[in-house]
PyMOL Python script that loads the backbone (N, CA, C, O; Angstrom):
from pymol import cmd

cmd.read_pdbstr("""\
ATOM      1  N   MET A   1      79.409  57.917   8.437  1.00  0.00           N
ATOM      2  CA  MET A   1      78.326  57.149   8.214  1.00  0.00           C
ATOM      3  C   MET A   1      78.251  55.520   8.394  1.00  0.00           C
ATOM      4  O   MET A   1      78.986  54.669   7.894  1.00  0.00           O
ATOM      5  N   ASN A   2      77.343  55.391   9.099  1.00  0.00           N
ATOM      6  CA  ASN A   2      77.478  54.144   9.655  1.00  0.00           C
ATOM      7  C   ASN A   2      75.796  53.354   9.174  1.00  0.00           C
ATOM      8  O   ASN A   2      75.225  52.443   9.771  1.00  0.00           O
ATOM      9  N   LYS A   3      75.557  53.738   8.518  1.00  0.00           N
ATOM     10  CA  LYS A   3      73.972  53.532   8.216  1.00  0.00           C
ATOM     11  C   LYS A   3      73.844  52.763   7.052  1.00  0.00           C
ATOM     12  O   LYS A   3      74.626  52.841   6.104  1.00  0.00           O
ATOM     13  N   SER A   4      72.414  51.675   7.135  1.00  0.00           N
ATOM     14  CA  SER A   4      72.776  50.517   5.957  1.00  0.00           C
ATOM     15  C   SER A   4      71.004  51.227   5.223  1.00  0.00           C
ATOM     16  O   SER A   4      70.074  51.927   5.622  1.00  0.00           O
ATOM     17  N   ILE A   5      71.355  50.571   4.132  1.00  0.00           N
ATOM     18  CA  ILE A   5      70.102  50.832   3.391  1.00  0.00           C
ATOM     19  C   ILE A   5      69.048  49.841   3.030  1.00  0.00           C
ATOM     20  O   ILE A   5      69.384  49.026   2.170  1.00  0.00           O
ATOM     21  N   SER A   6      67.464  49.714   3.663  1.00  0.00           N
ATOM     22  CA  SER A   6      66.836  49.274   3.374  1.00  0.00           C
ATOM     23  C   SER A   6      65.572  49.092   2.898  1.00  0.00           C
ATOM     24  O   SER A   6      64.785  50.030   3.027  1.00  0.00           O
ATOM     25  N   PHE A   7      65.162  47.950   2.306  1.00  0.00           N
ATOM     26  CA  PHE A   7      64.085  48.222   1.556  1.00  0.00           C
ATOM     27  C   PHE A   7      63.457  46.602   1.393  1.00  0.00           C
ATOM     28  O   PHE A   7      63.475  45.835   0.431  1.00  0.00           O
ATOM     29  N   PRO A   8      62.877  46.451   2.849  1.00  0.00           N
ATOM     30  CA  PRO A   8      61.884  45.100   3.075  1.00  0.00           C
ATOM     31  C   PRO A   8      61.104  44.542   1.822  1.00  0.00           C
ATOM     32  O   PRO A   8      61.076  45.250   0.815  1.00  0.00           O
ATOM     33  N   ASN A   9      60.493  43.362   1.818  1.00  0.00           N
ATOM     34  CA  ASN A   9      59.892  42.703   1.534  1.00  0.00           C
ATOM     35  C   ASN A   9      59.598  42.903  -0.443  1.00  0.00           C
ATOM     36  O   ASN A   9      58.611  43.043  -1.165  1.00  0.00           O
ATOM     37  N   SER A  10      61.568  42.779  -0.704  1.00  0.00           N
ATOM     38  CA  SER A  10      61.508  43.344  -2.296  1.00  0.00           C
ATOM     39  C   SER A  10      62.133  42.152  -3.255  1.00  0.00           C
ATOM     40  O   SER A  10      62.773  41.199  -2.812  1.00  0.00           O
ATOM     41  N   SER A  11      61.874  42.347  -4.455  1.00  0.00           N
ATOM     42  CA  SER A  11      62.571  41.373  -4.701  1.00  0.00           C
ATOM     43  C   SER A  11      63.318  41.900  -5.845  1.00  0.00           C
ATOM     44  O   SER A  11      62.845  42.988  -6.173  1.00  0.00           O
ATOM     45  N   GLU A  12      64.484  41.476  -6.708  1.00  0.00           N
ATOM     46  CA  GLU A  12      65.335  41.585  -7.520  1.00  0.00           C
ATOM     47  C   GLU A  12      64.661  41.546  -8.406  1.00  0.00           C
ATOM     48  O   GLU A  12      63.606  40.920  -8.309  1.00  0.00           O
ATOM     49  N   ILE A  13      65.080  42.337  -9.867  1.00  0.00           N
ATOM     50  CA  ILE A  13      64.381  42.293 -10.939  1.00  0.00           C
ATOM     51  C   ILE A  13      65.622  42.784 -11.890  1.00  0.00           C
ATOM     52  O   ILE A  13      66.652  43.394 -11.604  1.00  0.00           O
ATOM     53  N   SER A  14      65.194  42.353 -12.952  1.00  0.00           N
ATOM     54  CA  SER A  14      66.466  42.785 -14.289  1.00  0.00           C
ATOM     55  C   SER A  14      66.514  44.258 -14.414  1.00  0.00           C
ATOM     56  O   SER A  14      65.553  44.986 -14.165  1.00  0.00           O
ATOM     57  N   LYS A  15      67.828  44.719 -14.862  1.00  0.00           N
ATOM     58  CA  LYS A  15      67.544  46.128 -15.255  1.00  0.00           C
ATOM     59  C   LYS A  15      66.998  46.210 -16.364  1.00  0.00           C
ATOM     60  O   LYS A  15      66.972  47.426 -16.556  1.00  0.00           O
ATOM     61  N   GLU A  16      66.488  45.671 -17.328  1.00  0.00           N
ATOM     62  CA  GLU A  16      65.638  45.947 -18.320  1.00  0.00           C
ATOM     63  C   GLU A  16      64.236  46.560 -18.287  1.00  0.00           C
ATOM     64  O   GLU A  16      63.641  47.459 -18.881  1.00  0.00           O
ATOM     65  N   ALA A  17      63.831  45.170 -16.784  1.00  0.00           N
ATOM     66  CA  ALA A  17      62.422  45.863 -16.261  1.00  0.00           C
ATOM     67  C   ALA A  17      62.429  46.812 -15.526  1.00  0.00           C
ATOM     68  O   ALA A  17      61.315  47.321 -15.652  1.00  0.00           O
ATOM     69  N   ALA A  18      63.063  47.431 -14.754  1.00  0.00           N
ATOM     70  CA  ALA A  18      63.604  48.394 -13.796  1.00  0.00           C
ATOM     71  C   ALA A  18      63.402  49.215 -14.839  1.00  0.00           C
ATOM     72  O   ALA A  18      62.271  49.700 -14.881  1.00  0.00           O
ATOM     73  N   LEU A  19      64.391  49.624 -15.975  1.00  0.00           N
ATOM     74  CA  LEU A  19      63.577  50.702 -16.444  1.00  0.00           C
ATOM     75  C   LEU A  19      62.353  50.915 -17.378  1.00  0.00           C
ATOM     76  O   LEU A  19      62.015  52.006 -17.836  1.00  0.00           O
ATOM     77  N   ILE A  20      61.664  49.592 -17.624  1.00  0.00           N
ATOM     78  CA  ILE A  20      60.486  49.685 -18.229  1.00  0.00           C
ATOM     79  C   ILE A  20      59.932  50.254 -17.220  1.00  0.00           C
ATOM     80  O   ILE A  20      59.897  51.470 -17.406  1.00  0.00           O
ATOM     81  N   LEU A  21      59.225  49.769 -15.676  1.00  0.00           N
ATOM     82  CA  LEU A  21      58.784  50.307 -14.781  1.00  0.00           C
ATOM     83  C   LEU A  21      59.026  51.802 -13.983  1.00  0.00           C
ATOM     84  O   LEU A  21      58.238  52.382 -13.236  1.00  0.00           O
ATOM     85  N   ILE A  22      60.352  52.203 -14.395  1.00  0.00           N
ATOM     86  CA  ILE A  22      60.475  53.295 -14.101  1.00  0.00           C
ATOM     87  C   ILE A  22      60.324  54.779 -15.054  1.00  0.00           C
ATOM     88  O   ILE A  22      60.280  55.958 -14.703  1.00  0.00           O
ATOM     89  N   GLY A  23      60.267  54.112 -16.426  1.00  0.00           N
ATOM     90  CA  GLY A  23      60.006  55.407 -17.481  1.00  0.00           C
ATOM     91  C   GLY A  23      60.733  56.348 -17.236  1.00  0.00           C
ATOM     92  O   GLY A  23      61.953  56.331 -17.068  1.00  0.00           O
ATOM     93  N   ASN A  24      59.642  57.678 -17.185  1.00  0.00           N
ATOM     94  CA  ASN A  24      59.934  59.094 -16.950  1.00  0.00           C
ATOM     95  C   ASN A  24      60.855  59.230 -15.262  1.00  0.00           C
ATOM     96  O   ASN A  24      60.343  59.295 -14.144  1.00  0.00           O
ATOM     97  N   GLU A  25      62.291  59.237 -15.628  1.00  0.00           N
ATOM     98  CA  GLU A  25      62.584  59.305 -14.087  1.00  0.00           C
ATOM     99  C   GLU A  25      61.953  60.927 -13.715  1.00  0.00           C
ATOM    100  O   GLU A  25      61.184  60.829 -12.759  1.00  0.00           O
ATOM    101  N   GLU A  26      62.047  62.046 -14.100  1.00  0.00           N
ATOM    102  CA  GLU A  26      61.797  63.230 -13.519  1.00  0.00           C
ATOM    103  C   GLU A  26      60.366  62.637 -12.690  1.00  0.00           C
ATOM    104  O   GLU A  26      60.267  62.897 -11.491  1.00  0.00           O
ATOM    105  N   LYS A  27      59.353  61.894 -13.331  1.00  0.00           N
ATOM    106  CA  LYS A  27      58.217  61.922 -12.696  1.00  0.00           C
ATOM    107  C   LYS A  27      57.975  61.001 -12.039  1.00  0.00           C
ATOM    108  O   LYS A  27      56.879  60.926 -11.483  1.00  0.00           O
ATOM    109  N   SER A  28      59.113  59.825 -11.874  1.00  0.00           N
ATOM    110  CA  SER A  28      58.723  58.577 -11.022  1.00  0.00           C
ATOM    111  C   SER A  28      59.744  58.490  -9.996  1.00  0.00           C
ATOM    112  O   SER A  28      59.762  57.396  -9.433  1.00  0.00           O
ATOM    113  N   TRP A  29      60.847  59.582  -9.477  1.00  0.00           N
ATOM    114  CA  TRP A  29      62.123  59.331  -8.695  1.00  0.00           C
ATOM    115  C   TRP A  29      61.150  60.127  -7.133  1.00  0.00           C
ATOM    116  O   TRP A  29      60.151  60.845  -7.094  1.00  0.00           O
ATOM    117  N   ARG A  30      61.808  59.706  -6.328  1.00  0.00           N
ATOM    118  CA  ARG A  30      61.471  59.947  -5.423  1.00  0.00           C
ATOM    119  C   ARG A  30      62.410  60.170  -3.660  1.00  0.00           C
ATOM    120  O   ARG A  30      62.169  60.942  -2.732  1.00  0.00           O
ATOM    121  N   ASP A  31      63.224  59.365  -3.791  1.00  0.00           N
ATOM    122  CA  ASP A  31      64.326  59.394  -3.088  1.00  0.00           C
ATOM    123  C   ASP A  31      65.700  58.767  -3.012  1.00  0.00           C
ATOM    124  O   ASP A  31      65.958  57.749  -3.654  1.00  0.00           O
ATOM    125  N   PHE A  32      66.450  59.278  -2.350  1.00  0.00           N
ATOM    126  CA  PHE A  32      68.027  59.386  -2.970  1.00  0.00           C
ATOM    127  C   PHE A  32      68.699  58.901  -1.314  1.00  0.00           C
ATOM    128  O   PHE A  32      68.548  59.813  -0.501  1.00  0.00           O
ATOM    129  N   GLN A  33      69.298  57.807  -0.807  1.00  0.00           N
ATOM    130  CA  GLN A  33      69.896  57.388   0.195  1.00  0.00           C
ATOM    131  C   GLN A  33      71.051  57.094  -0.511  1.00  0.00           C
ATOM    132  O   GLN A  33      71.244  56.833  -1.698  1.00  0.00           O
ATOM    133  N   GLN A  34      72.035  57.219   0.783  1.00  0.00           N
ATOM    134  CA  GLN A  34      73.849  56.922   0.758  1.00  0.00           C
ATOM    135  C   GLN A  34      74.301  56.813   1.665  1.00  0.00           C
ATOM    136  O   GLN A  34      73.910  57.532   2.585  1.00  0.00           O
ATOM    137  N   THR A  35      75.400  55.827   1.899  1.00  0.00           N
ATOM    138  CA  THR A  35      76.226  54.874   2.513  1.00  0.00           C
ATOM    139  C   THR A  35      77.596  55.337   2.150  1.00  0.00           C
ATOM    140  O   THR A  35      77.731  56.163   1.247  1.00  0.00           O
ATOM    141  N   GLU A  36      78.706  54.816   2.851  1.00  0.00           N
ATOM    142  CA  GLU A  36      80.060  54.914   2.746  1.00  0.00           C
ATOM    143  C   GLU A  36      80.174  53.448   1.209  1.00  0.00           C
ATOM    144  O   GLU A  36      80.919  53.407   0.230  1.00  0.00           O
ATOM    145  N   LEU A  37      79.319  52.694   1.572  1.00  0.00           N
ATOM    146  CA  LEU A  37      79.407  51.520   0.441  1.00  0.00           C
ATOM    147  C   LEU A  37      78.502  51.594  -0.744  1.00  0.00           C
ATOM    148  O   LEU A  37      78.895  51.242  -1.856  1.00  0.00           O
ATOM    149  N   ALA A  38      77.522  51.960  -0.568  1.00  0.00           N
ATOM    150  CA  ALA A  38      76.272  52.047  -1.696  1.00  0.00           C
ATOM    151  C   ALA A  38      75.520  53.329  -1.411  1.00  0.00           C
ATOM    152  O   ALA A  38      75.483  54.200  -0.542  1.00  0.00           O
ATOM    153  N   GLU A  39      74.727  52.916  -2.978  1.00  0.00           N
ATOM    154  CA  GLU A  39      73.832  54.255  -2.984  1.00  0.00           C
ATOM    155  C   GLU A  39      72.528  53.913  -3.611  1.00  0.00           C
ATOM    156  O   GLU A  39      72.563  53.247  -4.646  1.00  0.00           O
ATOM    157  N   ALA A  40      71.449  54.259  -3.149  1.00  0.00           N
ATOM    158  CA  ALA A  40      70.106  53.614  -3.501  1.00  0.00           C
ATOM    159  C   ALA A  40      69.347  54.958  -4.074  1.00  0.00           C
ATOM    160  O   ALA A  40      69.386  56.032  -3.473  1.00  0.00           O
ATOM    161  N   THR A  41      68.614  54.742  -5.384  1.00  0.00           N
ATOM    162  CA  THR A  41      67.710  55.893  -5.671  1.00  0.00           C
ATOM    163  C   THR A  41      66.081  55.259  -5.818  1.00  0.00           C
ATOM    164  O   THR A  41      65.666  54.200  -6.290  1.00  0.00           O
ATOM    165  N   LEU A  42      65.796  55.740  -5.557  1.00  0.00           N
ATOM    166  CA  LEU A  42      64.129  55.105  -5.157  1.00  0.00           C
ATOM    167  C   LEU A  42      63.090  55.552  -6.127  1.00  0.00           C
ATOM    168  O   LEU A  42      63.170  56.746  -6.418  1.00  0.00           O
ATOM    169  N   TYR A  43      62.189  54.915  -6.661  1.00  0.00           N
ATOM    170  CA  TYR A  43      61.548  55.502  -7.761  1.00  0.00           C
ATOM    171  C   TYR A  43      60.216  54.854  -7.111  1.00  0.00           C
ATOM    172  O   TYR A  43      60.353  54.192  -6.082  1.00  0.00           O
ATOM    173  N   GLN A  44      58.833  55.036  -7.722  1.00  0.00           N
ATOM    174  CA  GLN A  44      57.967  54.949  -7.691  1.00  0.00           C
ATOM    175  C   GLN A  44      56.962  54.855  -8.820  1.00  0.00           C
ATOM    176  O   GLN A  44      56.704  56.016  -9.136  1.00  0.00           O
ATOM    177  N   SER A  45      56.305  54.048  -9.542  1.00  0.00           N
ATOM    178  CA  SER A  45      55.738  53.715 -10.531  1.00  0.00           C
ATOM    179  C   SER A  45      55.059  52.805 -11.029  1.00  0.00           C
ATOM    180  O   SER A  45      55.508  51.699 -10.729  1.00  0.00           O
ATOM    181  N   HIS A  46      53.444  52.758 -12.176  1.00  0.00           N
ATOM    182  CA  HIS A  46      52.799  51.514 -11.912  1.00  0.00           C
ATOM    183  C   HIS A  46      52.494  50.804 -10.618  1.00  0.00           C
ATOM    184  O   HIS A  46      52.590  49.578 -10.670  1.00  0.00           O
ATOM    185  N   GLU A  47      52.072  51.457  -9.220  1.00  0.00           N
ATOM    186  CA  GLU A  47      51.669  51.316  -8.086  1.00  0.00           C
ATOM    187  C   GLU A  47      52.653  49.970  -7.672  1.00  0.00           C
ATOM    188  O   GLU A  47      52.069  48.957  -7.289  1.00  0.00           O
ATOM    189  N   VAL A  48      54.290  49.969  -7.760  1.00  0.00           N
ATOM    190  CA  VAL A  48      55.330  49.859  -7.181  1.00  0.00           C
ATOM    191  C   VAL A  48      56.276  50.556  -6.908  1.00  0.00           C
ATOM    192  O   VAL A  48      56.414  51.571  -7.591  1.00  0.00           O
ATOM    193  N   ASN A  49      57.036  50.343  -6.075  1.00  0.00           N
ATOM    194  CA  ASN A  49      58.244  51.157  -5.632  1.00  0.00           C
ATOM    195  C   ASN A  49      59.619  50.608  -6.116  1.00  0.00           C
ATOM    196  O   ASN A  49      59.725  49.418  -5.819  1.00  0.00           O
ATOM    197  N   ILE A  50      60.496  51.011  -6.643  1.00  0.00           N
ATOM    198  CA  ILE A  50      61.691  50.389  -7.436  1.00  0.00           C
ATOM    199  C   ILE A  50      62.812  51.210  -6.538  1.00  0.00           C
ATOM    200  O   ILE A  50      62.584  52.217  -5.869  1.00  0.00           O
ATOM    201  N   MET A  51      63.986  50.581  -6.679  1.00  0.00           N
ATOM    202  CA  MET A  51      65.095  50.606  -6.058  1.00  0.00           C
ATOM    203  C   MET A  51      66.458  50.142  -6.773  1.00  0.00           C
ATOM    204  O   MET A  51      66.834  48.970  -6.803  1.00  0.00           O
ATOM    205  N   ALA A  52      67.228  51.361  -7.415  1.00  0.00           N
ATOM    206  CA  ALA A  52      68.088  50.938  -8.001  1.00  0.00           C
ATOM    207  C   ALA A  52      69.267  51.041  -7.148  1.00  0.00           C
ATOM    208  O   ALA A  52      69.577  52.202  -6.884  1.00  0.00           O
ATOM    209  N   LEU A  53      70.002  50.131  -6.651  1.00  0.00           N
ATOM    210  CA  LEU A  53      71.071  50.136  -5.531  1.00  0.00           C
ATOM    211  C   LEU A  53      72.679  49.649  -6.474  1.00  0.00           C
ATOM    212  O   LEU A  53      72.962  48.721  -7.232  1.00  0.00           O
ATOM    213  N   HIS A  54      73.380  50.750  -5.960  1.00  0.00           N
ATOM    214  CA  HIS A  54      74.564  50.907  -6.767  1.00  0.00           C
ATOM    215  C   HIS A  54      75.822  50.649  -5.404  1.00  0.00           C
ATOM    216  O   HIS A  54      75.893  51.307  -4.366  1.00  0.00           O
ATOM    217  N   ASN A  55      76.696  49.519  -5.816  1.00  0.00           N
ATOM    218  CA  ASN A  55      77.336  49.055  -4.721  1.00  0.00           C
ATOM    219  C   ASN A  55      78.564  49.829  -5.144  1.00  0.00           C
ATOM    220  O   ASN A  55      78.651  49.675  -6.362  1.00  0.00           O
ATOM    221  N   TYR A  56      79.628  50.646  -4.674  1.00  0.00           N
ATOM    222  CA  TYR A  56      80.615  51.523  -4.874  1.00  0.00           C
ATOM    223  C   TYR A  56      81.958  50.321  -5.047  1.00  0.00           C
ATOM    224  O   TYR A  56      82.800  50.292  -5.945  1.00  0.00           O
ATOM    225  N   LEU A  57      81.850  49.612  -4.153  1.00  0.00           N
ATOM    226  CA  LEU A  57      83.245  48.544  -4.224  1.00  0.00           C
ATOM    227  C   LEU A  57      83.001  47.208  -5.233  1.00  0.00           C
ATOM    228  O   LEU A  57      83.935  46.419  -5.378  1.00  0.00           O
ATOM    229  N   ALA A  58      81.873  47.009  -5.840  1.00  0.00           N
ATOM    230  CA  ALA A  58      81.765  45.856  -6.761  1.00  0.00           C
ATOM    231  C   ALA A  58      81.578  46.709  -8.208  1.00  0.00           C
ATOM    232  O   ALA A  58      81.709  46.141  -9.292  1.00  0.00           O
ATOM    233  N   GLY A  59      81.244  48.199  -8.083  1.00  0.00           N
ATOM    234  CA  GLY A  59      80.475  48.431  -9.254  1.00  0.00           C
ATOM    235  C   GLY A  59      79.336  48.284 -10.144  1.00  0.00           C
ATOM    236  O   GLY A  59      78.992  48.704 -11.249  1.00  0.00           O
ATOM    237  N   VAL A  60      78.790  47.365  -9.041  1.00  0.00           N
ATOM    238  CA  VAL A  60      77.363  46.846  -9.993  1.00  0.00           C
ATOM    239  C   VAL A  60      76.375  47.674  -9.278  1.00  0.00           C
ATOM    240  O   VAL A  60      76.490  48.269  -8.206  1.00  0.00           O
ATOM    241  N   THR A  61      75.109  47.566 -10.316  1.00  0.00           N
ATOM    242  CA  THR A  61      73.973  48.088  -9.728  1.00  0.00           C
ATOM    243  C   THR A  61      72.993  47.537  -9.737  1.00  0.00           C
ATOM    244  O   THR A  61      72.597  47.306 -10.880  1.00  0.00           O
ATOM    245  N   GLN A  62      72.307  47.158  -8.883  1.00  0.00           N
ATOM    246  CA  GLN A  62      70.904  46.211  -8.624  1.00  0.00           C
ATOM    247  C   GLN A  62      69.884  46.442  -8.640  1.00  0.00           C
ATOM    248  O   GLN A  62      69.833  47.461  -7.951  1.00  0.00           O
ATOM    249  N   TYR A  63      68.413  46.108  -9.118  1.00  0.00           N
ATOM    250  CA  TYR A  63      67.204  46.654  -8.927  1.00  0.00           C
ATOM    251  C   TYR A  63      66.344  45.898  -8.354  1.00  0.00           C
ATOM    252  O   TYR A  63      66.475  44.690  -8.553  1.00  0.00           O
ATOM    253  N   TYR A  64      65.574  46.216  -7.757  1.00  0.00           N
ATOM    254  CA  TYR A  64      64.401  45.658  -6.942  1.00  0.00           C
ATOM    255  C   TYR A  64      63.432  46.498  -6.738  1.00  0.00           C
ATOM    256  O   TYR A  64      63.384  47.723  -6.627  1.00  0.00           O
ATOM    257  N   ILE A  65      62.380  45.347  -6.694  1.00  0.00           N
ATOM    258  CA  ILE A  65      60.992  46.156  -6.771  1.00  0.00           C
ATOM    259  C   ILE A  65      60.069  45.762  -5.460  1.00  0.00           C
ATOM    260  O   ILE A  65      60.272  44.716  -4.843  1.00  0.00           O
ATOM    261  N   GLN A  66      59.140  46.603  -5.133  1.00  0.00           N
ATOM    262  CA  GLN A  66      58.452  46.471  -3.938  1.00  0.00           C
ATOM    263  C   GLN A  66      56.922  46.853  -3.973  1.00  0.00           C
ATOM    264  O   GLN A  66      56.729  48.065  -4.074  1.00  0.00           O
ATOM    265  N   ASP A  67      56.160  46.316  -3.930  1.00  0.00           N
ATOM    266  CA  ASP A  67      54.356  46.405  -3.832  1.00  0.00           C
ATOM    267  C   ASP A  67      53.968  47.600  -2.976  1.00  0.00           C
ATOM    268  O   ASP A  67      54.108  47.637  -1.753  1.00  0.00           O
ATOM    269  N   ILE A  68      53.415  48.676  -3.806  1.00  0.00           N
ATOM    270  CA  ILE A  68      53.542  49.256  -2.509  1.00  0.00           C
ATOM    271  C   ILE A  68      52.382  49.211  -1.597  1.00  0.00           C
ATOM    272  O   ILE A  68      52.208  50.100  -0.764  1.00  0.00           O
ATOM    273  N   ASN A  69      51.454  48.043  -1.747  1.00  0.00           N
ATOM    274  CA  ASN A  69      50.581  47.743  -0.848  1.00  0.00           C
ATOM    275  C   ASN A  69      51.342  46.544   0.438  1.00  0.00           C
ATOM    276  O   ASN A  69      50.729  45.958   1.331  1.00  0.00           O
ATOM    277  N   ALA A  70      52.539  46.487   0.186  1.00  0.00           N
ATOM    278  CA  ALA A  70      53.494  45.311   0.862  1.00  0.00           C
ATOM    279  C   ALA A  70      53.439  45.837   2.320  1.00  0.00           C
ATOM    280  O   ALA A  70      54.039  45.241   3.215  1.00  0.00           O
TER     281      ALA A  70
END
""", "prot")
cmd.dss("prot")
cmd.show_as("cartoon", "prot")
cmd.util.cbc("prot")
cmd.orient("prot")
């Protein structure tokens, strides 16, 4: 696997803000991507896209937001 995860025109947000926006994961979940180094879970809710990006090596999850109209 030698692909990368792309989420253009996005801004990093706090975990707390992401979880509020995601709400019910069963309703907002859209996609899942995985590479050797990371995995991304994509959600859509409140007219925005949200990505939870987990870095396997660092053991860190970061959250990003993207306007659907961007």
